[in-house]
TIVOKOL-48909 format. One record per atom (N, C-alpha, C, O): x negated, y negated, z; atom name; residue number from 1. Coordinates in nm, 2 decimals. Each point is the difference from the previous one (the first is absolute). Layout:
# TIVOKOL-48909
<<X,Y,Z>,'CA',NUM>;
...
END
This chain:
# TIVOKOL-48909
<<-0.10,0.15,-0.04>,'N',1>;
<<0.08,-0.18,0.02>,'CA',1>;
<<-0.06,-0.09,0.02>,'C',1>;
<<-0.07,-0.02,0.10>,'O',1>;
<<0.08,-0.05,-0.20>,'N',2>;
<<-0.04,-0.09,0.03>,'CA',2>;
<<0.12,-0.18,0.08>,'C',2>;
<<0.12,0.00,0.01>,'O',2>;
<<-0.20,-0.08,0.01>,'N',3>;
<<0.05,-0.12,0.02>,'CA',3>;
<<-0.06,-0.14,-0.01>,'C',3>;
<<-0.12,-0.04,0.02>,'O',3>;
<<0.27,-0.06,-0.09>,'N',4>;
<<-0.04,-0.11,-0.10>,'CA',4>;
<<-0.13,0.00,-0.12>,'C',4>;
<<-0.09,-0.08,0.00>,'O',4>;
<<0.12,0.24,-0.10>,'N',5>;
<<-0.04,-0.01,-0.06>,'CA',5>;
<<0.04,-0.08,-0.10>,'C',5>;
<<0.12,-0.04,-0.02>,'O',5>;
<<-0.28,0.00,-0.08>,'N',6>;
<<0.07,-0.11,-0.06>,'CA',6>;
<<0.00,0.07,-0.14>,'C',6>;
<<-0.05,0.11,-0.04>,'O',6>;
<<0.18,-0.28,-0.05>,'N',7>;
<<0.04,0.09,-0.14>,'CA',7>;
<<-0.03,-0.09,-0.05>,'C',7>;
<<0.04,-0.11,0.02>,'O',7>;
<<-0.16,0.16,-0.14>,'N',8>;
<<-0.02,-0.07,-0.10>,'CA',8>;
<<0.10,-0.06,-0.13>,'C',8>;
<<0.07,0.09,-0.06>,'O',8>;
<<-0.06,-0.17,0.03>,'N',9>;
<<0.10,-0.01,-0.14>,'CA',9>;
<<-0.11,-0.02,-0.10>,'C',9>;
<<-0.10,-0.08,0.00>,'O',9>;
<<0.13,0.19,-0.13>,'N',10>;
<<-0.08,-0.05,-0.08>,'CA',10>;
<<0.11,-0.04,-0.12>,'C',10>;
<<0.10,0.06,-0.01>,'O',10>;
<<-0.15,-0.17,-0.06>,'N',11>;
<<0.13,-0.04,-0.12>,'CA',11>;
<<-0.16,-0.03,-0.11>,'C',11>;
<<-0.10,-0.07,0.01>,'O',11>;
<<0.18,0.16,-0.12>,'N',12>;
<<-0.11,-0.02,-0.16>,'CA',12>;
<<-0.11,0.05,0.06>,'C',12>;
<<-0.08,-0.09,-0.02>,'O',12>;
<<0.02,0.18,0.07>,'N',13>;
<<-0.12,0.03,0.08>,'CA',13>;
<<-0.08,-0.09,0.08>,'C',13>;
<<-0.10,0.02,0.07>,'O',13>;
<<0.16,-0.12,-0.09>,'N',14>;
<<-0.10,-0.06,0.15>,'CA',14>;
<<0.09,0.01,0.14>,'C',14>;
<<0.12,0.00,0.02>,'O',14>;
<<-0.22,0.01,0.04>,'N',15>;
<<0.06,-0.01,0.17>,'CA',15>;
<<0.06,-0.07,0.07>,'C',15>;
<<-0.08,-0.08,0.05>,'O',15>;
<<0.20,0.07,0.00>,'N',16>;
<<0.03,-0.13,0.09>,'CA',16>;
<<0.02,0.04,0.08>,'C',16>;
<<0.04,0.11,0.03>,'O',16>;
<<-0.10,-0.27,0.04>,'N',17>;
<<-0.01,0.00,0.20>,'CA',17>;
<<0.17,-0.08,0.04>,'C',17>;
<<0.02,-0.12,0.04>,'O',17>;
<<0.07,0.26,-0.07>,'N',18>;
<<0.12,-0.10,0.06>,'CA',18>;
<<0.04,0.02,0.18>,'C',18>;
<<0.11,-0.03,0.05>,'O',18>;
<<-0.22,0.07,0.03>,'N',19>;
<<0.00,-0.01,0.14>,'CA',19>;
<<0.11,0.17,0.03>,'C',19>;
<<0.01,0.03,0.12>,'O',19>;
<<0.04,0.04,-0.23>,'N',20>;
<<0.15,0.09,0.04>,'CA',20>;
<<-0.13,0.14,0.10>,'C',20>;
<<-0.10,0.06,-0.04>,'O',20>;
<<0.20,-0.03,0.18>,'N',21>;
<<-0.10,0.10,0.03>,'CA',21>;
<<0.06,0.13,0.13>,'C',21>;
<<-0.04,-0.02,0.11>,'O',21>;
<<0.12,0.10,-0.12>,'N',22>;
<<0.11,0.12,0.00>,'CA',22>;
<<-0.05,0.02,0.16>,'C',22>;
<<-0.12,0.00,0.02>,'O',22>;
<<0.20,0.01,0.09>,'N',23>;
<<-0.03,-0.05,0.09>,'CA',23>;
<<-0.06,0.16,0.02>,'C',23>;
<<-0.12,0.03,0.02>,'O',23>;
<<0.24,0.08,-0.03>,'N',24>;
<<-0.10,0.14,-0.01>,'CA',24>;
<<0.04,0.07,-0.18>,'C',24>;
<<0.08,-0.03,-0.09>,'O',24>;
<<-0.16,0.10,0.11>,'N',25>;
<<-0.04,0.11,-0.13>,'CA',25>;
<<-0.03,0.12,0.11>,'C',25>;
<<-0.07,0.01,0.10>,'O',25>;
<<0.17,0.12,-0.17>,'N',26>;
<<-0.01,0.14,0.11>,'CA',26>;
<<-0.10,0.09,-0.11>,'C',26>;
<<0.01,-0.07,-0.10>,'O',26>;
<<-0.06,0.15,0.07>,'N',27>;
<<-0.01,0.06,-0.07>,'CA',27>;
<<-0.01,-0.04,-0.14>,'C',27>;
<<0.03,0.08,-0.09>,'O',27>;
<<-0.08,-0.20,0.06>,'N',28>;
<<-0.05,-0.08,-0.12>,'CA',28>;
<<0.10,0.05,-0.12>,'C',28>;
<<-0.01,0.00,-0.12>,'O',28>;
<<0.14,0.04,0.22>,'N',29>;
<<0.15,0.00,-0.12>,'CA',29>;
<<0.05,-0.08,0.06>,'C',29>;
<<0.00,-0.11,-0.06>,'O',29>;
<<0.05,0.10,0.22>,'N',30>;
<<0.13,-0.07,0.01>,'CA',30>;
<<-0.01,-0.18,0.10>,'C',30>;
<<-0.07,-0.01,0.09>,'O',30>;
<<0.13,-0.08,-0.14>,'N',31>;
<<0.02,-0.15,0.06>,'CA',31>;
<<0.04,-0.01,0.08>,'C',31>;
<<0.12,0.02,-0.03>,'O',31>;
<<-0.14,-0.04,0.18>,'N',32>;
<<0.10,-0.06,0.09>,'CA',32>;
<<0.00,-0.15,-0.01>,'C',32>;
<<-0.12,-0.05,0.03>,'O',32>;
<<0.18,0.00,-0.04>,'N',33>;
<<0.02,-0.16,0.04>,'CA',33>;
<<0.08,-0.02,0.12>,'C',33>;
<<0.12,0.00,-0.02>,'O',33>;
<<-0.17,-0.02,0.19>,'N',34>;
<<0.08,-0.05,0.04>,'CA',34>;
<<0.06,-0.14,0.06>,'C',34>;
<<-0.01,-0.11,-0.06>,'O',34>;
<<0.04,0.11,0.16>,'N',35>;
<<0.19,-0.16,-0.03>,'CA',35>;
<<-0.01,0.04,0.17>,'C',35>;
<<0.02,0.10,0.07>,'O',35>;
<<-0.04,-0.21,-0.07>,'N',36>;
<<0.16,-0.01,0.13>,'CA',36>;
<<0.08,-0.14,0.03>,'C',36>;
<<0.01,-0.06,0.10>,'O',36>;
<<0.08,0.02,-0.30>,'N',37>;
<<0.11,-0.03,0.05>,'CA',37>;
<<0.11,-0.04,0.03>,'C',37>;
<<0.05,0.11,-0.03>,'O',37>;
<<0.01,-0.15,0.06>,'N',38>;
<<0.18,0.05,0.03>,'CA',38>;
<<0.10,0.04,-0.15>,'C',38>;
<<0.12,-0.03,0.00>,'O',38>;
<<-0.15,0.08,-0.08>,'N',39>;
<<0.01,0.06,-0.04>,'CA',39>;
<<-0.04,-0.01,-0.19>,'C',39>;
<<0.02,-0.10,-0.07>,'O',39>;
<<-0.07,0.18,0.04>,'N',40>;
<<-0.12,0.09,-0.13>,'CA',40>;
<<0.11,-0.08,-0.11>,'C',40>;
<<0.13,0.00,0.00>,'O',40>;
<<-0.23,-0.09,-0.10>,'N',41>;
<<0.12,-0.08,-0.10>,'CA',41>;
<<-0.03,0.07,-0.15>,'C',41>;
<<0.01,0.12,0.00>,'O',41>;
<<-0.03,-0.15,-0.06>,'N',42>;
<<0.05,-0.02,-0.16>,'CA',42>;
<<-0.18,-0.03,-0.01>,'C',42>;
<<-0.08,0.09,-0.04>,'O',42>;
<<0.03,-0.20,0.07>,'N',43>;
<<-0.22,-0.02,0.00>,'CA',43>;
<<-0.01,0.14,0.05>,'C',43>;
<<-0.06,0.09,-0.06>,'O',43>;
<<0.12,-0.07,0.19>,'N',44>;
<<-0.11,0.13,0.01>,'CA',44>;
<<-0.04,0.07,-0.09>,'C',44>;
<<-0.11,-0.01,-0.05>,'O',44>;
<<0.22,0.10,0.00>,'N',45>;
<<0.00,0.07,-0.13>,'CA',45>;
<<-0.07,0.03,-0.02>,'C',45>;
<<-0.08,0.08,0.02>,'O',45>;
<<0.14,-0.22,-0.12>,'N',46>;
<<-0.14,-0.05,-0.13>,'CA',46>;
<<-0.09,0.03,0.05>,'C',46>;
<<-0.06,0.10,-0.03>,'O',46>;
<<0.01,-0.19,0.13>,'N',47>;
<<-0.12,0.04,0.03>,'CA',47>;
<<-0.15,0.15,0.02>,'C',47>;
<<-0.12,0.01,0.02>,'O',47>;
<<0.25,0.07,-0.02>,'N',48>;
<<-0.07,0.09,0.09>,'CA',48>;
<<-0.01,0.14,-0.20>,'C',48>;
<<-0.07,0.09,-0.03>,'O',48>;
<<0.21,-0.20,-0.07>,'N',49>;
<<0.04,0.01,-0.13>,'CA',49>;
<<-0.19,0.01,-0.05>,'C',49>;
<<-0.06,0.09,-0.03>,'O',49>;
<<0.04,-0.17,0.04>,'N',50>;
<<-0.10,-0.04,-0.08>,'CA',50>;
<<-0.12,0.06,0.04>,'C',50>;
<<-0.08,0.06,-0.07>,'O',50>;
<<0.08,-0.07,0.21>,'N',51>;
<<-0.13,0.10,-0.01>,'CA',51>;
<<-0.05,0.09,-0.01>,'C',51>;
<<-0.12,0.04,0.02>,'O',51>;
<<0.29,0.03,-0.07>,'N',52>;
<<-0.01,0.14,-0.04>,'CA',52>;
<<-0.06,-0.06,-0.10>,'C',52>;
<<-0.12,-0.01,0.02>,'O',52>;
<<0.18,-0.04,-0.15>,'N',53>;
<<-0.07,-0.03,-0.13>,'CA',53>;
<<-0.11,-0.05,0.01>,'C',53>;
<<-0.07,0.07,-0.08>,'O',53>;
<<0.00,-0.15,0.13>,'N',54>;
<<-0.19,0.01,0.02>,'CA',54>;
<<-0.01,0.09,0.02>,'C',54>;
<<-0.01,0.09,-0.09>,'O',54>;
<<0.00,-0.06,0.19>,'N',55>;
<<-0.10,0.09,0.02>,'CA',55>;
<<0.03,0.14,-0.03>,'C',55>;
<<-0.09,0.07,0.00>,'O',55>;
<<0.24,0.00,-0.05>,'N',56>;
<<-0.02,0.11,-0.11>,'CA',56>;
<<0.05,0.15,0.11>,'C',56>;
<<0.01,0.12,-0.03>,'O',56>;
<<0.01,-0.21,0.18>,'N',57>;
<<0.00,0.10,0.07>,'CA',57>;
<<0.20,0.09,0.00>,'C',57>;
<<0.08,-0.08,-0.05>,'O',57>;
<<-0.03,0.16,0.08>,'N',58>;
<<0.11,0.05,-0.01>,'CA',58>;
<<0.11,-0.04,0.07>,'C',58>;
<<0.08,-0.07,-0.07>,'O',58>;
<<-0.06,0.08,0.13>,'N',59>;
<<0.01,-0.02,0.16>,'CA',59>;
<<0.00,-0.13,0.14>,'C',59>;
<<-0.10,-0.02,0.08>,'O',59>;
<<0.19,-0.04,-0.08>,'N',60>;
<<-0.01,-0.14,0.11>,'CA',60>;
<<0.04,0.05,0.12>,'C',60>;
<<0.00,0.12,0.01>,'O',60>;
<<0.03,-0.17,0.07>,'N',61>;
<<0.07,0.00,0.14>,'CA',61>;
<<0.07,-0.14,0.07>,'C',61>;
<<0.00,-0.02,0.12>,'O',61>;
<<0.04,-0.05,-0.20>,'N',62>;
<<0.04,-0.14,0.22>,'CA',62>;
<<0.03,0.03,0.05>,'C',62>;
<<0.08,0.10,-0.02>,'O',62>;
<<-0.11,-0.15,0.15>,'N',63>;
<<0.00,0.07,0.13>,'CA',63>;
<<0.05,-0.10,0.07>,'C',63>;
<<-0.10,-0.04,0.07>,'O',63>;
<<0.24,-0.05,-0.04>,'N',64>;
<<0.01,-0.10,0.09>,'CA',64>;
<<0.04,0.05,0.21>,'C',64>;
<<0.10,0.05,0.04>,'O',64>;
<<-0.19,-0.08,0.01>,'N',65>;
<<0.00,0.03,0.14>,'CA',65>;
<<0.12,-0.09,0.12>,'C',65>;
<<0.02,0.02,0.12>,'O',65>;
<<0.02,-0.12,-0.22>,'N',66>;
<<0.07,-0.10,0.06>,'CA',66>;
<<0.15,0.05,0.05>,'C',66>;
<<0.09,-0.06,0.06>,'O',66>;
<<-0.09,0.25,-0.11>,'N',67>;
<<0.17,0.04,0.04>,'CA',67>;
<<-0.03,0.09,0.13>,'C',67>;
<<-0.11,0.03,0.05>,'O',67>;
<<0.25,0.01,0.00>,'N',68>;
<<-0.01,0.08,0.08>,'CA',68>;
<<-0.06,0.11,-0.06>,'C',68>;
<<-0.11,0.03,0.02>,'O',68>;
<<0.20,0.07,-0.12>,'N',69>;
<<-0.09,0.09,-0.02>,'CA',69>;
<<-0.08,0.02,-0.13>,'C',69>;
<<0.03,0.00,-0.12>,'O',69>;
<<-0.16,0.04,0.20>,'N',70>;
<<-0.04,-0.03,-0.16>,'CA',70>;
<<0.02,0.04,-0.12>,'C',70>;
<<-0.03,-0.05,-0.11>,'O',70>;
<<0.09,0.18,0.13>,'N',71>;
<<0.03,0.09,-0.11>,'CA',71>;
<<0.11,-0.12,-0.11>,'C',71>;
<<0.01,0.03,-0.12>,'O',71>;
<<0.06,-0.16,0.19>,'N',72>;
<<0.09,-0.03,-0.08>,'CA',72>;
<<-0.11,-0.17,-0.04>,'C',72>;
<<0.04,-0.11,-0.04>,'O',72>;
<<-0.19,0.16,0.05>,'N',73>;
<<-0.03,-0.10,-0.04>,'CA',73>;
<<-0.12,0.00,-0.10>,'C',73>;
<<-0.07,-0.08,-0.05>,'O',73>;
<<0.09,0.26,0.03>,'N',74>;
<<-0.03,0.04,-0.14>,'CA',74>;
<<0.02,0.00,-0.10>,'C',74>;
<<0.11,0.06,-0.03>,'O',74>;
<<-0.23,-0.12,-0.09>,'N',75>;
<<0.12,0.04,-0.14>,'CA',75>;
<<-0.12,0.07,-0.09>,'C',75>;
<<-0.11,-0.03,0.04>,'O',75>;
<<0.11,0.14,-0.15>,'N',76>;
<<-0.08,0.03,-0.10>,'CA',76>;
<<0.02,-0.06,-0.18>,'C',76>;
<<0.09,-0.06,-0.06>,'O',76>;
<<-0.20,0.10,0.02>,'N',77>;
<<-0.07,-0.07,-0.05>,'CA',77>;
<<-0.01,0.14,-0.10>,'C',77>;
<<-0.03,0.10,0.06>,'O',77>;
<<0.06,-0.08,-0.19>,'N',78>;
<<-0.10,0.03,-0.06>,'CA',78>;
<<0.02,0.01,-0.20>,'C',78>;
<<0.09,0.05,-0.06>,'O',78>;
<<-0.21,-0.12,0.01>,'N',79>;
<<-0.11,-0.03,-0.11>,'CA',79>;
<<-0.04,0.04,-0.08>,'C',79>;
<<-0.12,0.00,-0.01>,'O',79>;
<<0.22,0.06,-0.11>,'N',80>;
<<-0.05,0.11,-0.09>,'CA',80>;
<<-0.12,-0.09,-0.10>,'C',80>;
<<0.02,-0.12,-0.01>,'O',80>;
<<-0.11,0.17,-0.04>,'N',81>;
<<-0.08,-0.04,-0.08>,'CA',81>;
<<0.02,-0.06,-0.14>,'C',81>;
<<-0.11,0.06,-0.01>,'O',81>;
<<0.13,-0.12,-0.11>,'N',82>;
<<0.03,0.03,-0.14>,'CA',82>;
<<-0.11,0.11,-0.06>,'C',82>;
<<-0.12,-0.03,0.02>,'O',82>;
<<0.15,0.16,-0.11>,'N',83>;
<<-0.10,0.11,-0.04>,'CA',83>;
<<0.01,-0.06,-0.15>,'C',83>;
<<-0.07,0.06,-0.09>,'O',83>;
END
């Protein structure tokens, strides 16, 4: 497991440092984005989807710790890469 893993963006062969960081990267396959917000908004979901597309990783989890039951604060995302 890696914490605060940098996520470079490569645009037309040029590496662009955008300051993206993955909260957690588990087994080099699952991105975990941690939040503590009143409610998960579409912007949080878009963030995870963008990280999946940029990294090429297949699975992402969005975890909100500001809930009574953690199960209600979990959302799973799957991204399939074009063939």
